[in-house]
GUVOMAR-194275 format. One record per residue (C-alpha): residue number from 1; residue in three letters; chain; x, z, y. Coordinates in steps of 0.001 Angstrom, whole numbers. Layout:
! GUVOMAR-194275
pt n = NUM&res = ALA&chain = A&px = X&pz = Z&py = Y
...
END
This chain:
! GUVOMAR-194275
pt n = 1&res = MET&chain = A&px = 29844&pz = 12056&py = -3363
pt n = 2&res = LYS&chain = A&px = 33083&pz = 10672&py = -2052
pt n = 3&res = ARG&chain = A&px = 33897&pz = 10913&py = 1593
pt n = 4&res = GLY&chain = A&px = 34318&pz = 7234&py = 2088
pt n = 5&res = ASN&chain = A&px = 30959&pz = 6425&py = 443
pt n = 6&res = PHE&chain = A&px = 29218&pz = 8882&py = 2713
pt n = 7&res = ARG&chain = A&px = 30733&pz = 7066&py = 5718
pt n = 8&res = ASN&chain = A&px = 29591&pz = 3599&py = 4529
pt n = 9&res = ILE&chain = A&px = 25956&pz = 4983&py = 3931
pt n = 10&res = ILE&chain = A&px = 25906&pz = 6377&py = 7473
pt n = 11&res = ARG&chain = A&px = 27281&pz = 3117&py = 8994
pt n = 12&res = HIS&chain = A&px = 24671&pz = 1148&py = 7220
pt n = 13&res = LEU&chain = A&px = 21899&pz = 3571&py = 8397
pt n = 14&res = ILE&chain = A&px = 23077&pz = 3252&py = 11936
pt n = 15&res = LEU&chain = A&px = 23171&pz = -702&py = 11721
pt n = 16&res = THR&chain = A&px = 19919&pz = -735&py = 9917
pt n = 17&res = VAL&chain = A&px = 18322&pz = 1194&py = 12841
pt n = 18&res = THR&chain = A&px = 20042&pz = -413&py = 15746
pt n = 19&res = ASP&chain = A&px = 19447&pz = -4006&py = 14462
pt n = 20&res = SER&chain = A&px = 15843&pz = -3245&py = 13219
pt n = 21&res = PRO&chain = A&px = 12765&pz = -4514&py = 14948
pt n = 22&res = ILE&chain = A&px = 11328&pz = -1087&py = 14311
pt n = 23&res = PRO&chain = A&px = 11103&pz = 818&py = 17681
pt n = 24&res = PRO&chain = A&px = 13944&pz = 3421&py = 18132
pt n = 25&res = SER&chain = A&px = 11512&pz = 6273&py = 18468
pt n = 26&res = VAL&chain = A&px = 10007&pz = 5422&py = 15047
pt n = 27&res = SER&chain = A&px = 13379&pz = 4975&py = 13427
pt n = 28&res = ALA&chain = A&px = 14613&pz = 8380&py = 14789
pt n = 29&res = ARG&chain = A&px = 11631&pz = 10075&py = 13573
pt n = 30&res = CYS&chain = A&px = 11874&pz = 8703&py = 10189
pt n = 31&res = LEU&chain = A&px = 15404&pz = 9378&py = 10029
pt n = 32&res = ALA&chain = A&px = 14999&pz = 12955&py = 11315
pt n = 33&res = SER&chain = A&px = 12338&pz = 13471&py = 8660
pt n = 34&res = GLY&chain = A&px = 14519&pz = 12264&py = 5847
pt n = 35&res = LEU&chain = A&px = 12685&pz = 9087&py = 5316
pt n = 36&res = PRO&chain = A&px = 15068&pz = 6366&py = 4041
pt n = 37&res = LEU&chain = A&px = 14979&pz = 3089&py = 6011
pt n = 38&res = THR&chain = A&px = 17452&pz = 1288&py = 3676
pt n = 39&res = SER&chain = A&px = 16210&pz = -1413&py = 1408
pt n = 40&res = HIS&chain = A&px = 17733&pz = 70&py = -1755
pt n = 41&res = SER&chain = A&px = 15967&pz = 3241&py = -1119
pt n = 42&res = LEU&chain = A&px = 12377&pz = 2188&py = -264
pt n = 43&res = GLY&chain = A&px = 9399&pz = 1994&py = -2550
pt n = 44&res = LYS&chain = A&px = 9373&pz = 5207&py = -4436
pt n = 45&res = GLY&chain = A&px = 6306&pz = 6457&py = -2723
pt n = 46&res = VAL&chain = A&px = 5258&pz = 9277&py = -5028
pt n = 47&res = THR&chain = A&px = 8043&pz = 11700&py = -4511
pt n = 48&res = ASP&chain = A&px = 9455&pz = 10197&py = -1293
pt n = 49&res = PRO&chain = A&px = 7455&pz = 8955&py = 1754
pt n = 50&res = THR&chain = A&px = 7335&pz = 5044&py = 2322
pt n = 51&res = PHE&chain = A&px = 7580&pz = 3107&py = 5551
pt n = 52&res = CYS&chain = A&px = 5390&pz = 175&py = 5839
pt n = 53&res = ILE&chain = A&px = 6031&pz = -2711&py = 8328
pt n = 54&res = GLY&chain = A&px = 2789&pz = -5045&py = 8752
pt n = 55&res = MET&chain = A&px = 2548&pz = -8301&py = 10300
pt n = 56&res = LEU&chain = A&px = -486&pz = -10648&py = 11318
pt n = 57&res = PHE&chain = A&px = -2630&pz = -10894&py = 8124
pt n = 58&res = SER&chain = A&px = -148&pz = -9277&py = 5695
pt n = 59&res = LEU&chain = A&px = -2187&pz = -7600&py = 2903
pt n = 60&res = PHE&chain = A&px = -2132&pz = -5549&py = -39
pt n = 61&res = ALA&chain = A&px = -3790&pz = -5986&py = -3169
pt n = 62&res = TRP&chain = A&px = -6630&pz = -3915&py = -4697
pt n = 63&res = HIS&chain = A&px = -5054&pz = -946&py = -6531
pt n = 64&res = VAL&chain = A&px = -5180&pz = 2837&py = -7085
pt n = 65&res = LYS&chain = A&px = -2555&pz = 5145&py = -6315
pt n = 66&res = ASP&chain = A&px = -14&pz = 5990&py = -9127
pt n = 67&res = HIS&chain = A&px = -1144&pz = 8451&py = -11598
pt n = 68&res = TYR&chain = A&px = -4482&pz = 8464&py = -9503
pt n = 69&res = LEU&chain = A&px = -2973&pz = 10687&py = -6766
pt n = 70&res = TYR&chain = A&px = -4299&pz = 11068&py = -3317
pt n = 71&res = SER&chain = A&px = -2429&pz = 9303&py = -510
pt n = 72&res = ILE&chain = A&px = -2028&pz = 9614&py = 3164
pt n = 73&res = ASN&chain = A&px = -1267&pz = 6781&py = 5499
pt n = 74&res = TYR&chain = A&px = -388&pz = 7369&py = 9208
pt n = 75&res = HIS&chain = A&px = -432&pz = 4580&py = 11779
pt n = 76&res = HIS&chain = A&px = 2812&pz = 5226&py = 13866
pt n = 77&res = CYS&chain = A&px = 2432&pz = 2114&py = 16386
pt n = 78&res = GLY&chain = A&px = 1238&pz = -1545&py = 16531
pt n = 79&res = ALA&chain = A&px = -1918&pz = -3380&py = 15663
pt n = 80&res = SER&chain = A&px = -4822&pz = -2125&py = 13683
pt n = 81&res = LYS&chain = A&px = -5116&pz = -2366&py = 10084
pt n = 82&res = THR&chain = A&px = -8396&pz = -3065&py = 8066
pt n = 83&res = TRP&chain = A&px = -9017&pz = -1213&py = 4914
pt n = 84&res = PHE&chain = A&px = -11693&pz = -1736&py = 2200
pt n = 85&res = GLY&chain = A&px = -12400&pz = 892&py = -400
pt n = 86&res = MET&chain = A&px = -14765&pz = 2479&py = -2780
pt n = 87&res = PRO&chain = A&px = -15967&pz = 5947&py = -3865
pt n = 88&res = SER&chain = A&px = -14062&pz = 7320&py = -6805
pt n = 89&res = ASP&chain = A&px = -17376&pz = 7651&py = -8672
pt n = 90&res = ALA&chain = A&px = -17757&pz = 3861&py = -8669
pt n = 91&res = THR&chain = A&px = -14446&pz = 3151&py = -10428
pt n = 92&res = LEU&chain = A&px = -15948&pz = 2177&py = -13830
pt n = 93&res = LYS&chain = A&px = -18366&pz = -251&py = -12053
pt n = 94&res = PHE&chain = A&px = -15549&pz = -1834&py = -10008
pt n = 95&res = GLU&chain = A&px = -13435&pz = -2370&py = -13227
pt n = 96&res = LYS&chain = A&px = -16469&pz = -3788&py = -15057
pt n = 97&res = VAL&chain = A&px = -17144&pz = -6358&py = -12145
pt n = 98&res = VAL&chain = A&px = -13444&pz = -7305&py = -11970
pt n = 99&res = LYS&chain = A&px = -13416&pz = -7884&py = -15711
pt n = 100&res = GLU&chain = A&px = -16606&pz = -10074&py = -15569
pt n = 101&res = HIS&chain = A&px = -16418&pz = -11937&py = -12524
pt n = 102&res = VAL&chain = A&px = -12778&pz = -11981&py = -11111
pt n = 103&res = TYR&chain = A&px = -10570&pz = -12571&py = -14092
pt n = 104&res = ALA&chain = A&px = -10643&pz = -15763&py = -16216
pt n = 105&res = ASN&chain = A&px = -11537&pz = -15414&py = -19828
pt n = 106&res = ASP&chain = A&px = -8106&pz = -16778&py = -20891
pt n = 107&res = ILE&chain = A&px = -6332&pz = -14052&py = -19113
pt n = 108&res = LEU&chain = A&px = -8399&pz = -11422&py = -21117
pt n = 109&res = SER&chain = A&px = -8123&pz = -13216&py = -24400
pt n = 110&res = VAL&chain = A&px = -4185&pz = -13088&py = -24249
pt n = 111&res = LYS&chain = A&px = -3879&pz = -9372&py = -24362
pt n = 112&res = GLY&chain = A&px = -7192&pz = -8229&py = -25371
pt n = 113&res = GLU&chain = A&px = -9835&pz = -6583&py = -23140
pt n = 114&res = ASP&chain = A&px = -7429&pz = -4308&py = -21423
pt n = 115&res = GLY&chain = A&px = -5070&pz = -7379&py = -20497
pt n = 116&res = ALA&chain = A&px = -6462&pz = -7821&py = -17081
pt n = 117&res = PHE&chain = A&px = -6013&pz = -4225&py = -16116
pt n = 118&res = ASP&chain = A&px = -2325&pz = -4416&py = -17085
pt n = 119&res = MET&chain = A&px = -2066&pz = -7007&py = -14570
pt n = 120&res = HIS&chain = A&px = -4447&pz = -5379&py = -12025
pt n = 121&res = LEU&chain = A&px = -2566&pz = -2076&py = -12154
pt n = 122&res = GLY&chain = A&px = 557&pz = -3989&py = -11089
pt n = 123&res = LYS&chain = A&px = -1035&pz = -4310&py = -7715
pt n = 124&res = THR&chain = A&px = -1431&pz = -8292&py = -7904
pt n = 125&res = THR&chain = A&px = -5192&pz = -8785&py = -7640
pt n = 126&res = LEU&chain = A&px = -6546&pz = -10135&py = -4544
pt n = 127&res = PHE&chain = A&px = -10310&pz = -10945&py = -4106
pt n = 128&res = PRO&chain = A&px = -12886&pz = -10719&py = -1250
pt n = 129&res = PRO&chain = A&px = -15019&pz = -7504&py = -1206
pt n = 130&res = ASN&chain = A&px = -18176&pz = -9426&py = -1012
pt n = 131&res = ILE&chain = A&px = -17761&pz = -10031&py = -4833
pt n = 132&res = LEU&chain = A&px = -18191&pz = -6144&py = -5426
pt n = 133&res = LEU&chain = A&px = -20961&pz = -5905&py = -2940
pt n = 134&res = GLU&chain = A&px = -22928&pz = -8776&py = -4848
pt n = 135&res = HIS&chain = A&px = -22845&pz = -6486&py = -7896
pt n = 136&res = ASP&chain = A&px = -23684&pz = -3310&py = -6180
pt n = 137&res = VAL&chain = A&px = -20281&pz = -1671&py = -6191
pt n = 138&res = PRO&chain = A&px = -20355&pz = 444&py = -2908
pt n = 139&res = ILE&chain = A&px = -17611&pz = -912&py = -508
pt n = 140&res = LEU&chain = A&px = -16409&pz = 1108&py = 2568
pt n = 141&res = LYS&chain = A&px = -14585&pz = -525&py = 5551
pt n = 142&res = ALA&chain = A&px = -12362&pz = 1238&py = 8017
pt n = 143&res = ILE&chain = A&px = -10450&pz = 94&py = 10778
pt n = 144&res = GLN&chain = A&px = -7267&pz = 2142&py = 11160
pt n = 145&res = LYS&chain = A&px = -5915&pz = 2421&py = 14649
pt n = 146&res = LEU&chain = A&px = -2684&pz = 3896&py = 16475
pt n = 147&res = ARG&chain = A&px = -2052&pz = 7673&py = 15434
pt n = 148&res = GLU&chain = A&px = -4848&pz = 7729&py = 12935
pt n = 149&res = PHE&chain = A&px = -4676&pz = 8755&py = 9430
pt n = 150&res = VAL&chain = A&px = -6401&pz = 7234&py = 6182
pt n = 151&res = ILE&chain = A&px = -6668&pz = 9194&py = 3183
pt n = 152&res = THR&chain = A&px = -7234&pz = 7540&py = -317
pt n = 153&res = PHE&chain = A&px = -8831&pz = 9661&py = -3096
pt n = 154&res = PRO&chain = A&px = -7959&pz = 9549&py = -6838
pt n = 155&res = MET&chain = A&px = -9205&pz = 6594&py = -8631
pt n = 156&res = SER&chain = A&px = -10465&pz = 4958&py = -5506
pt n = 157&res = TYR&chain = A&px = -9449&pz = 1324&py = -5544
pt n = 158&res = HIS&chain = A&px = -8588&pz = -41&py = -1974
pt n = 159&res = THR&chain = A&px = -7089&pz = -2887&py = -248
pt n = 160&res = GLY&chain = A&px = -6598&pz = -4206&py = 3290
pt n = 161&res = PHE&chain = A&px = -4643&pz = -6170&py = 5823
pt n = 162&res = SER&chain = A&px = -2965&pz = -5839&py = 9151
pt n = 163&res = HIS&chain = A&px = -4066&pz = -7326&py = 12425
pt n = 164&res = GLY&chain = A&px = -587&pz = -7820&py = 13695
pt n = 165&res = LYS&chain = A&px = 2794&pz = -6211&py = 13818
pt n = 166&res = ALA&chain = A&px = 2473&pz = -2434&py = 12711
pt n = 167&res = TYR&chain = A&px = 4518&pz = 454&py = 11621
pt n = 168&res = LEU&chain = A&px = 2966&pz = 3002&py = 9070
pt n = 169&res = CYS&chain = A&px = 4126&pz = 5916&py = 6949
END
């Protein structure tokens, strides 16, 4: 790496941290731990930690973690976050209900039976948990508060939303 490039990266990091709405203590901890805060380096998630910023009612779609891995989510500061999830042993039942009651037939007929899950695995599917409950898929609800961890297990679909501004890793 050229010396000038390194200086530009450091300058960008300092500007990102000082101009950011992220509290300085969180920014400092993430930088000290090697967690990147620049937009071009976020989002890897599997080999590098990610930093999530939530706002009122921001949500994430039903999904499982890449390669069916475990994940751990720590709530650094801010408002609570509601999670909905299901046990790993209910995965096949979950997928069956989604195929039969969430996706329209025209989506399935475009790419065959697995077409819906190509889209689903892209983390784009939103629907209320009551659809699953109506079809006997067990759903668990958790409210993650400040300084709490949430661990997701392999093949465990989950979704959720923020109750306000929050910072999570």
